[in-house]
C-alpha positions as CSV (number, residue, x, y, z in Angstrom):
1,M,112.9,-200.7,-49.5
2,K,116.4,-198.2,-50.2
3,A,119.4,-198.7,-48.7
4,V,123.1,-196.9,-48.5
5,F,125.9,-199.2,-49.1
6,C,129.7,-199.0,-48.3
7,E,130.6,-201.6,-51.0
8,K,134.4,-201.1,-51.5
9,L,136.7,-198.5,-49.2
10,G,137.2,-195.5,-50.2
11,T,135.6,-191.4,-50.3
12,P,131.5,-191.0,-49.7
13,D,131.4,-190.9,-53.5
14,D,132.4,-194.5,-53.8
15,L,128.7,-195.2,-52.1
16,V,126.1,-196.8,-53.6
17,V,122.3,-196.6,-53.0
18,R,120.6,-200.2,-53.5
19,E,116.7,-201.4,-53.5
20,I,116.9,-204.5,-51.3
21,D,114.4,-206.7,-49.8
22,P,112.5,-205.3,-46.5
23,P,113.3,-206.8,-43.1
24,G,110.7,-210.2,-42.7
25,A,108.5,-210.4,-39.6
26,P,110.3,-209.5,-36.3
27,G,111.4,-212.4,-34.0
28,P,110.0,-213.0,-30.9
29,R,112.1,-209.7,-28.6
30,Q,112.2,-207.8,-31.8
31,L,111.0,-204.6,-33.1
32,K,110.1,-203.5,-36.9
33,V,110.9,-199.8,-37.1
34,W,110.0,-197.4,-39.9
35,L,113.0,-195.0,-39.6
36,N,112.0,-191.5,-40.3
37,A,115.7,-190.0,-39.1
38,R,119.2,-191.1,-39.1
39,G,122.1,-188.7,-37.8
40,V,125.7,-189.6,-40.0
41,A,129.1,-188.2,-38.2
42,F,132.6,-188.2,-39.1
43,T,133.0,-191.6,-37.6
44,D,131.1,-193.1,-41.1
45,V,133.3,-191.1,-43.1
46,L,136.3,-192.9,-41.1
47,M,134.6,-196.2,-41.6
48,V,133.8,-195.8,-45.4
49,A,137.7,-194.9,-45.8
50,G,138.3,-198.0,-43.3
51,E,140.3,-195.6,-41.1
52,Y,138.3,-196.1,-38.2
53,Q,139.1,-198.5,-35.1
54,V,135.7,-200.6,-36.0
55,K,136.0,-202.5,-39.2
56,P,132.8,-203.9,-40.3
57,S,132.9,-206.6,-43.2
58,L,131.9,-205.3,-46.9
59,P,129.5,-204.5,-47.4
60,F,127.5,-202.9,-44.9
61,I,125.0,-200.0,-44.5
62,V,126.4,-196.6,-43.5
63,G,125.1,-195.2,-40.1
64,G,124.1,-196.1,-36.9
65,E,122.0,-193.6,-35.1
66,G,118.3,-193.6,-35.9
67,A,114.5,-192.8,-34.6
68,G,111.2,-194.1,-36.2
69,V,107.9,-195.3,-35.7
70,V,107.4,-199.0,-34.5
71,T,105.3,-200.9,-37.5
72,E,105.5,-204.5,-36.1
73,V,106.6,-206.1,-32.8
74,G,107.3,-209.8,-31.8
75,E,105.3,-211.8,-29.3
76,S,107.4,-211.4,-26.4
77,V,108.1,-208.0,-26.7
78,R,106.7,-205.7,-23.6
79,G,106.6,-202.1,-23.5
80,F,106.2,-201.3,-27.0
81,S,103.1,-201.3,-29.2
82,V,102.8,-200.6,-33.0
83,G,102.6,-196.6,-33.7
84,D,105.2,-196.0,-30.6
85,R,107.9,-193.6,-31.2
86,V,111.7,-194.6,-30.7
87,L,115.2,-194.1,-30.7
88,C,117.2,-196.9,-32.0
89,P,120.0,-198.4,-33.9
90,G,119.7,-197.2,-37.6
91,G,121.6,-196.6,-40.3
92,C,120.9,-195.4,-43.7
93,V,118.1,-197.8,-44.6
94,E,114.3,-197.2,-44.4
95,Q,113.4,-200.0,-42.2
96,V,115.4,-202.1,-39.4
97,L,114.5,-204.9,-37.1
98,V,116.0,-204.3,-33.3
99,D,116.1,-206.2,-30.2
100,Q,113.5,-204.4,-27.9
101,S,116.2,-204.1,-25.6
102,R,118.3,-201.7,-27.7
103,A,114.9,-199.4,-28.0
104,T,114.1,-196.4,-26.2
105,L,110.7,-194.9,-26.1
106,L,110.8,-191.3,-27.1
107,P,109.5,-188.8,-24.9
108,D,106.4,-186.6,-26.6
109,T,108.5,-183.5,-26.8
110,V,111.3,-185.0,-28.9
111,G,111.3,-184.9,-32.7
112,F,112.7,-187.2,-34.6
113,D,115.6,-185.2,-36.2
114,A,116.7,-184.2,-32.4
115,A,116.5,-187.6,-31.1
116,A,118.5,-188.9,-34.1
117,A,121.1,-186.3,-33.6
118,F,122.1,-186.4,-29.9
119,R,122.6,-189.4,-28.7
120,A,126.3,-190.3,-29.8
121,N,127.9,-187.1,-29.8
122,Y,125.8,-186.0,-26.3
123,A,126.7,-189.6,-24.6
124,T,130.9,-188.7,-25.6
125,G,130.3,-185.6,-24.1
126,L,129.0,-186.6,-20.7
127,Y,131.1,-189.3,-20.1
128,G,134.2,-186.9,-20.8
129,L,133.0,-184.1,-18.9
130,Q,132.5,-187.1,-15.9
131,R,135.7,-188.7,-16.5
132,G,137.3,-184.8,-16.8
133,R,135.4,-184.3,-13.6
134,L,134.3,-181.0,-14.6
135,K,132.9,-178.7,-11.8
136,K,130.5,-176.1,-11.4
137,G,132.6,-172.4,-11.6
138,E,135.7,-174.6,-13.2
139,T,136.9,-173.6,-16.9
140,L,136.0,-175.6,-19.9
141,L,138.0,-175.1,-23.1
142,V,136.6,-176.9,-25.9
143,H,138.1,-177.5,-29.3
144,G,136.8,-178.3,-32.7
145,A,133.2,-176.6,-30.9
146,A,131.1,-176.6,-34.1
147,G,131.8,-180.5,-34.5
148,G,129.4,-182.7,-33.4
149,V,130.9,-183.9,-29.9
150,G,132.8,-180.3,-29.5
151,L,128.8,-178.3,-29.6
152,A,127.8,-181.2,-27.6
153,A,130.1,-180.4,-25.1
154,V,129.7,-176.8,-25.4
155,D,126.1,-177.4,-24.8
156,L,126.9,-180.1,-21.7
157,G,129.4,-177.5,-20.0
158,K,127.3,-174.8,-19.6
159,Y,124.1,-177.2,-18.3
160,L,127.3,-178.4,-15.6
161,G,127.8,-174.8,-14.7
162,A,131.3,-174.3,-16.5
163,T,132.6,-171.1,-17.9
164,V,132.9,-172.3,-21.6
165,I,135.5,-171.1,-24.2
166,A,135.0,-172.9,-27.8
167,T,137.4,-172.7,-30.6
168,A,136.2,-172.6,-33.9
169,S,137.8,-171.9,-37.4
170,T,135.5,-169.7,-39.0
171,E,133.2,-167.0,-37.8
172,E,130.4,-168.8,-38.5
173,K,131.1,-171.8,-36.8
174,R,131.9,-169.3,-33.8
175,R,128.3,-167.4,-33.4
176,V,126.8,-170.9,-33.6
177,A,129.6,-171.9,-30.3
178,L,128.0,-169.0,-28.7
179,E,124.3,-169.6,-29.5
180,M,124.5,-173.1,-28.1
181,G,126.0,-171.0,-24.8
182,A,129.7,-170.7,-25.2
183,D,130.5,-167.9,-22.9
184,H,133.9,-167.0,-25.5
185,A,134.7,-168.1,-28.9
186,I,137.9,-167.7,-30.5
187,D,139.6,-168.8,-33.6
188,Y,142.5,-171.1,-33.1
189,T,144.0,-171.2,-36.1
190,G,146.5,-168.5,-35.6
191,G,147.3,-170.0,-31.7
192,F,145.2,-169.7,-28.7
193,R,147.4,-169.8,-25.9
194,D,147.4,-166.3,-25.3
195,Q,144.0,-165.3,-25.5
196,V,142.8,-168.5,-23.1
197,K,145.2,-167.2,-20.9
198,A,143.7,-163.5,-21.3
199,L,140.3,-164.8,-20.4
200,T,141.2,-167.0,-17.6
201,G,143.6,-164.5,-15.7
202,D,146.5,-166.2,-16.5
203,R,145.3,-169.2,-14.5
204,G,144.4,-171.4,-18.0
205,A,141.9,-173.8,-18.5
206,D,140.8,-176.5,-16.1
207,V,139.1,-178.7,-18.3
208,I,140.6,-179.2,-22.2
209,Y,138.3,-181.1,-24.4
210,D,140.5,-182.2,-27.2
211,P,138.7,-183.9,-30.3
212,V,141.6,-182.5,-32.7
213,G,144.9,-183.4,-31.3
214,G,147.9,-182.9,-33.4
215,N,149.3,-179.4,-32.8
216,V,146.1,-178.1,-31.0
217,F,147.3,-180.6,-28.5
218,D,150.4,-179.3,-28.1
219,E,149.6,-176.1,-27.9
220,S,146.5,-177.0,-24.9
221,M,149.6,-178.0,-23.0
222,R,150.8,-174.7,-22.6
223,C,147.4,-173.4,-21.4
224,I,146.0,-175.9,-18.9
225,A,145.5,-174.7,-15.6
226,P,147.3,-176.3,-12.7
227,F,145.8,-179.5,-11.6
228,G,144.2,-179.4,-14.7
229,R,142.8,-182.4,-17.0
230,I,143.0,-182.9,-21.0
231,L,140.1,-185.3,-22.2
232,I,141.7,-187.1,-25.4
233,V,138.1,-187.2,-27.7
234,G,139.9,-188.2,-31.1
235,F,142.1,-186.8,-33.9
236,T,140.4,-185.2,-36.4
237,S,143.5,-183.4,-37.4
238,G,144.8,-186.4,-38.6
239,R,147.7,-186.7,-36.1
240,P,147.6,-188.1,-32.4
241,A,149.6,-185.8,-30.6
242,L,152.7,-187.4,-28.3
243,A,152.4,-186.2,-24.7
244,K,155.4,-185.4,-22.8
245,T,155.3,-186.3,-19.5
246,N,157.6,-184.0,-18.2
247,H,155.1,-181.1,-19.0
248,L,152.4,-182.5,-17.1
249,L,154.7,-183.2,-14.3
250,I,155.5,-179.8,-14.2
251,K,151.4,-178.4,-14.5
252,D,150.4,-181.4,-12.1
253,A,147.8,-182.4,-15.1
254,E,146.3,-185.0,-16.3
255,L,145.7,-186.6,-19.3
256,I,142.7,-188.9,-19.8
257,G,141.9,-191.2,-22.7
258,F,138.3,-192.6,-22.8
259,T,136.0,-193.9,-25.5
260,I,132.2,-194.5,-25.6
261,G,132.1,-197.9,-27.0
262,A,134.4,-198.8,-24.0
263,L,132.0,-197.2,-21.5
264,S,129.2,-200.0,-23.1
265,R,131.5,-202.8,-22.9
266,H,133.1,-202.4,-19.6
267,D,130.1,-200.6,-17.8
268,P,127.2,-200.9,-19.0
269,E,125.1,-199.6,-16.2
270,W,127.0,-196.4,-16.1
271,A,126.2,-196.3,-20.0
272,A,122.5,-196.9,-19.5
273,R,122.4,-194.2,-16.8
274,N,123.8,-191.8,-18.9
275,N,121.5,-192.2,-22.0
276,A,118.7,-192.0,-19.6
277,E,120.0,-188.6,-18.2
278,L,120.7,-187.4,-21.5
279,L,117.1,-188.3,-22.7
280,S,115.6,-186.6,-19.6
281,L,117.3,-183.5,-20.5
282,L,116.3,-183.7,-24.0
283,A,112.9,-184.2,-23.4
284,A,113.4,-181.2,-20.6
285,G,114.7,-179.0,-23.3
286,S,117.9,-178.8,-21.0
287,I,119.8,-179.8,-23.7
288,R,119.4,-178.6,-27.4
289,P,121.4,-180.7,-30.5
290,Y,122.3,-178.3,-33.4
291,I,121.5,-179.7,-36.6
292,S,123.0,-177.7,-39.8
293,H,122.2,-180.2,-42.6
294,R,119.0,-182.1,-43.4
295,L,119.3,-184.4,-46.5
296,P,117.1,-186.9,-48.2
297,L,118.2,-191.1,-48.0
298,A,119.8,-190.8,-51.9
299,E,121.7,-187.9,-50.8
300,T,123.9,-189.4,-47.7
301,A,127.1,-189.3,-49.9
302,R,126.8,-185.6,-50.2
303,A,126.1,-185.7,-46.3
304,L,129.5,-187.4,-45.7
305,N,131.0,-185.1,-47.9
306,L,129.9,-182.3,-46.4
307,I,131.1,-183.9,-43.2
308,R,134.4,-184.5,-44.5
309,A,134.6,-181.0,-45.7
310,R,134.1,-179.9,-42.3
311,K,131.1,-177.9,-43.8
312,V,128.5,-179.6,-41.0
313,I,128.1,-177.8,-37.9
314,G,126.9,-180.2,-34.8
315,K,124.9,-182.9,-36.7
316,A,123.9,-184.0,-40.4
317,V,120.8,-185.9,-40.5
318,I,119.3,-188.2,-43.1
319,T,115.8,-187.9,-43.2
320,S,112.8,-189.7,-45.1
321,Y,111.2,-186.6,-46.2
């Protein structure tokens, strides 16, 4: 079977597609899954470059999200059968063995592409907005709103009843943010404080969702509402910002950092509740992951280069067709 390996740290162009032996028979509590779709993200670009917090040993298979069909089950498996459609840890490989505890049955209304595209981004978005205590009627400002975690926050912010202001760098990205439910979409490349203040009657944003950092964070401090909360999601600008505590003091504001990995480690029950809620929302059509690119397994490097070049809107999915 085919698998996409990172054998040395560098750029996506350094990735290699290799033929490897398929996994053997599943263990007592394992499933063997043929993957139909795999989600890739900016974190995969960082891992390939050796710049992510988690640094797997070389060589490693790229990616981590997947959805597919169960082809074999272990003797002690309960609740899964051959032919079941599942969401599971994946990666850019054709078949995987997974523990049954890490697989989730897919509702009939959820396709493989959507399943592979939603979990990491939407889990990050929901947990972040929970940490930010976003309330119905508040204003949510989402930076990098056309990226995976940004667009998920737009979608979830509208579901939770907020007025959403999305920022993005191109007209196409702003159009997609509006299609996903944003009430306003603004170009933040030339500054955004005045536009946010004008849209909020000079009050500012109650919750600011910031996966960009750098100068964007600095300006966000100038348009946060009294008692506002800034969520530190990541640093796609390449520069973590340095918060000035005197500004937080004057604004009666809060700065909240979070990672979805820490939630799973420190409070797995909370993470499980969120995952169940998100899958239910996806099945009901209450949230809808946006996929701008679908590419075959052999073009995984191209998918990561598109992410790196900021060409992907929402999610890129690696397919088996």
